[in-house]
N, C-alpha and C positions, 0 to 999 in steps of 0.2 A: 504493498500501500503504499500510496506517494505519501511523504514526511509534511509535505507541503499542502495545504486544502486550497490556498488563496491566492493568487499571486496577481498584483497589477504591473502592467508592463507600459512602460512612456502614455500614462492616460491623465489624455488632456480636455480640458470641459469649460467653454467659455460662456460664457453670461455677458452681452454686451459689449463694453471695452474690456470688463476685469475677465482674470482669469482664475480660476477657480481653482482648479488643478491644473497646472504646468507637467508631463513628460514625469507625471508620478507613477514611482515605480516601488515596491518591496512588497514583502511577503510575509505568511500568517502560517505559523506551525501548527498542524493537526495537536488537536487535543492541549493546547494551551489557553491561556489567558491573557489577549493580547491587544497593550493600550494602543490609542492615539489622541498624540497631546501635542498640542501649538495652540497661537492664539486664536483671539476670534476672528474667523474669515479664512484662517491658512487652508480651509480645505477639506478638513476631517468630517464633516458630514454628509462635503458633496459627494465625497468619494463612499462612501458607504450608502447615500442612496443611488448611486449607478451598480454598485451593488446586487442591491435589492434591487432595480430595477424601475427606479423610482423617475432615475433621471439616465438617459443618455448620454454617454460622453459620445465626444467629438471625434476623436480619435484613442490609438492605443490599442491596447488588449487585456482581459482577464483571464485568468487561468485556476478553474475548477479541476479540485487534483487530477492537476498539468495538464488538462486538456483545453484549448479556447471554449469559451462561451459566450454566446450574444445575449445577455441579459435585456430582456426588452419590456420587462412587465414584474411585477410583483407574482404572477402566478407562476412563471417561469425559474423565479428564485426561490419559490417555496417546493418547485417543484425538485429542486437542484441540494434541496434540504435548508437555505435559509431562513432566517425568520430575522426581525427587528423589532424592538421597544424606543417606541421616538419618546424625545423627553418629554413633551407635554402628551399624556396620555389619550387615547382612542377607547375612551369608555361611557355607555349609557348611562347616566348618572342615575336615573329612575329607574330601571332594572335591578334584578340582584345580581349578586358574583355567578353565580350559574350561568342565569341567561347570557350576560357579555360572554362567558367562554362556549355557550351551545352559538350564538350568532359567529362565531369565528368557524363554525364547521364548514366545510363544504358538500353540499348536498343538491341533489335534483330537485326540482318543484314539485317531485311526485311521492318525496321520500320523506319521512314521518318520524322526529328522533323520537327516543322512549328516556323523558327526563326523567329519570329514576335509574334505569340503566346506563345514564350518560353521568348522572354524579356520581357514582358507583368507579367508573373508569376516571375521570377527573379527580376524585380523592384518591383512588390509586398514585396516581400520578402524581399529587399535591404529594403525598406521603414519601415517594421514593426521592424526591429533592428535600425535603425536609421542610412543606411551602404547607401553615396552617392558614385556611382560607373559612370565612361565615359565609356557605354558599349562600344562604337564603337571605343576608341584610343587603339591603339596595348598596348599591354603589360609593350614593349618596352618607352613608355610616359609616366608610369605610374608613381606617386611617391611610394615607399617602402611602403608606407602606404593606397595607394590604391592596391597595388598588393596585400599587406596580406588579407584586406577585400574580394576582389577577390576568396583568399584562403578557406578564412572561410564561407562565399558564399557557393563555392563548395559543401563543407561539410553540411551543411544547406539544400541545397534543396535534400539531400538527407536522410532528414527526423532523420537527429543526434539528440539524448537528454541529450546527455553525450560528449562533445569534449576535445578534449585535444591540449590543446597548446605550442610546445615546443621552450621557449624562444621566446617568442614570439613581445616581445620590445628590442630587442639586437640589432635590423637594423631600429631602430624607433627614430626620433627626438624627445624632449621633448613635442613639443607640437602636436605629433602626438599620443605619450603614453595619452596625456589629453583625445583627441578623441577616445582611444582605449577603457580606461577607463568607458569611458559611454557606448560603444557597448560592455562590459561584463553586467554593470549592467543590459543594457537592454534585453539582452541575457538568462539572471537570470531570471529577471522580467518575460519569458517568459514561462518558466518553464524548460530554461534548464541547466544542471550541466555542472560547468567546472573546467576541472584540470589544474594547471600553472605550467609547467616546468619553474623556474626561478632562477639567483643566484641577484638577485636586491630586497634586505628585505627591504628598502623603500617600492618598490612598493607591495609585502606579507600583509604589515600590513597596507595598504593606501588602494587595493580593495577586501580583499581573506577573507572569514568566517573564515576557518582551514589552519591548517598549519602539513603536516608531514615530517619532517627530516629524510633524509636517512645520514648512513655513514657506509661506508667499508660496503655496500650491504644490513644491516640491517635498519629496521625504528627505528630509536632510541625515538620517542615519538611523539604524533599528539595530537594537542590541539591546543583549542582557538586563534586566533587570537590578540582577546582583553583581555587574559589572560599573553602575552607574550608580548619581546622588541626586539628591533634591536642586540643589548648586547647578549641577552638570546641565542636568535637565532643561533648566529654567532659564540659562544659558543660553542653551540651541532653538531653544523655542524665540525668544525675545531679542535673542543678538545682546544683551549685555547683563550684567551681574543682577540679580535680587534683593534689595534690601527687607528682609523676613522679618525681622524686629521694630516696633516702635521706636522713633527715634525723638531726640530732648525738644521741648516745643520750645519754641525762640520766646519769651516773656513779655521783650521789647515790643512785640506788635501787637499784643492782649489790647483789646478795649478797653475803655475806662470804667466800663461797668459791669467789667467780668467778677465773677463769682456774685450777682443780685439774680434772685430769681427768675426767671426767661418763662418758664411756664410750670403751672403749678394744678393740681387735682387734686382739691379740698380731704382733708382729712375724715369728714363723713361719707366719701364717697370708697367704695371696693378697692377701687383702685388709687389709690391717693400714694402718690409722688410730687417732688420737682426735679426739674431741671434748670440750672444755674448758668446764667452768661459765660459762654466761653471753657464749657464742661459737656466733655462728650458722657452721659450715664449708658451703660449696658443691660440688654432686657435679654436672661436665656430662659430656656424652659422647655418641652416635649412640648412640640405642634399641637394646640385645640387645650391647650389649658389658661387659657385669654387671652392671648395676642388681637386676637380680631379687636376683641373688650373693648382690651385698650386704642389701638388705633381711635375705633370709631370714638369714644374716650374726646381724645385727643385732637380728634377734628370736630367734634360739636364744641367744643370750645374754642377750635378756629372759628367755625362760625359765629359765636357770640362775641368773638373780639376780634373782628376782620380786620377794625382800624389801627389795631391796637398791636398785632404780630402778624408779620411777614416770615411766613412758614413753608418751606418747601419738602416736601411729600414724594419720597420711592417708596412706592404701593408692593403691598407681597404679590400681589399678581399683576402684574406689567402686562398683559394680552386684557383679561377681565376691568380692570378698574386702572388703569394707569395708561392707557391707548386708545386709538379706535384704529386695531391693524389695518384696515384695508384702506386707511387715507394715508397719505404720503407724509411723510416724513417731517417736512416742513408743516404740515398741515398739524402731524401731534406736537409738535416743537413748541404752537402756542397755544396750545389747548389750556385754557384758563389765565392765558396772556394775550388775548384777543382784541382786549379795549388797552392795551398797552402803549401810551402816547409816541413811541419808537416805531413801533408796526401801525397803529388808526390813526386817520386822520380824519374827523367829521364824520365817524363810521364806517369810513372805507378803509378796510386792511391796503398796505402797503407792502406788495408781496416780494417787490426788490427786495426793501428792508427787509424782509423775512427770511428770504434765499439769503442772504449776504450775511444776517445774523447766524443761521443753520448750518450754513456750510463753513465758517470760523468754528460754530463748536463741536461741528462732526469731524476738525482738521484737529481742534486743539486735544479732544480726547481718542483722537484714533480710530474711529467708526471706519471703518468697509462694508462696501465702497462708498464712499466720499459723494452721495448720489439723492437731493434733497427731494424729488420728486418721484423716487422710487416710492414703492407704499412702505409701511409699516414691519407688517409681515410676513415680507420679503427678504430680511435681516437675519441674521443669526439670530440664537437666542441672547448669547453674551452680548452681541452689537445693541441690540432692543435696550439691554441693560442700559449701554451706556449712553442711548441718545437720552432716556428719561434720567440719569444720574445728570446729563450735562444740560438738560432743560432746566433742572430746578435747584442747579447751582450755578449758573451764570449770574440769575439775577441774586446772587449775595444777602440770602434768606435771615433770618434771626434765629430762627430757629429750624432746625431741620429734624424730619421725622424719618430714622432712615429703617425701612423695615426690608432683612433680606438685600443689601446692597452692590452686593459683587456677589450672586446666584446667576450661576452660569457663565461666570466672569474670567479670561485667562490669567493667570499670575503676573505679569505685566499690566489690567488693566486694574486687577486688584491692586496693585499697588499705589499706581495713579490715582484710584478711589479714595484710597485711603489719605493718601499724600492733599488729597483734596479736601478731605475730612476732617486732617490736621490744618490746613490752613485756614478753612472757614472756624473753629476752634480757638484757633491763634486769634482774627480778628475781631474775637469776640461773640459765636456764636455758639449757640446751648443745640448739642444733638442727642435726640434720643437715639439708640441703636438696636434694634430687633432683630438676634442673626440667632440663628441656629448651629452658627462656626463656634463654638469656643474658639478658636485660634486669635479669631479675627477679632470677638469680644473683649480677650486678656490684653493683646495689640493694644487696640484703642480705647477702651475703657478707663475714665478714673474711678466709678462704682458700676457694680455689678447686681441686677436687682434680679432674682430668679423668680418666675412665674410658677403655680401651681394649684393646679384645680381653682383658679381665676382667682387668687389671692398671689400678694407678694410673701413671700414665707421666707426670705433671705437676702441679706443686702452685706455687701464687702467691698470694701476699697483696695485702692489700688497696692498696698502694702501687704496686704493679708489675702489676695488671690489667694486660693487652692482649689487646683480641678476636681479632685477627689469629694470637697465637700460642695463644690456647685454640681458635679453631678451625680451623688446625691440625696439632695435638694431638689434637683429637676426631677427627678423616677420616684421619686415620696414624697416630697414634701420635708422629710427629716431633715436638721440639723444634728452639725455632731457634737 
């Protein structure tokens, strides 16, 4: 049997004036966990969409088991034993987990599926890979981790032998990530080959066998994970060294009102707290423990004090509440700012100014491609996030509500967004950082609050940060 299950040979794909893949060549070993890493827009997802038949290459070859294949559709990809779980799940939320897997069955119009028998089959398959799935609950009632397992099971029941996972941990909590890694290892033990598209280099080093670094559409190098490290991978991705730790703040640039309360939820409220000017307050917690309620409480304050607080908001869900996906980038760039005098003259939008400002921000934040008229939904997830961050920060808000600010963003962009938040802190902005990434919270926060069961159960200042204590409070609400 050929030890190489997939090989890309000089694959090129052009979108307009941009080359997403440029003579891309690399190999994936059978029965391995293979990572694809690179900057946002480097061409990782495009390559895997070509492999899965969602996009057609303009030139080059793809070999499956050593044989050239023209994968012209997802049906052909599935016939070859390929499966893909996308970054944004494709699930019918009002239907049960069982029904969602049933929907993925390929049947004739006259075939009737036996739900009871299928449930038994799916349960056996789930147990084989160590999945626990509440079959009769609606998808809307499931945790994000459970939804992900349903998506993976949809692919596995189609007898996929190579599984492509696009940013699979972007929506998972630290606890769910550990369970997910166990699932991946079991999949590998059962003979499955896994391709992991990710920005999280610590996870690459923790779970993968090999890694291919893609930069500007090219494969820079493929190497064994055992032979590399986080610094080397990051430098190959972005062409420079990455600053992982928090830099010292420059107190000389701080605003005179630093340390004065800039946002406060009163003590009689269930989620009482305050953020001072020139302070980053982090909020940690397992998803579903009150993050959404906290965000709503803050936005209600914004409505009540609209004339007093200039607020920038990075939403939890950029597609659902942070953008109009089918609208252009420059239309998204002025959402909420359409009456700004810089863009509006006597009720008429000055589109030349809107376009100019949008292009400047896209260039500053290294959004690719720099195409202000392109629909927002056509950008990669990481570039979408950078557009949101650029829109909110370019107006120098006094208070920043940053919910998952670097979700799905590459290491270079993470460093840039962190630096911009620190610059905002230095000029006196108050920042509430809500994140599932403990490393991010520990790097940026002056204080960390832990949410459990819609209450703050722990507060630690920077001098007393303790990952074990934070994790314990996140998981059970208990303190040391």
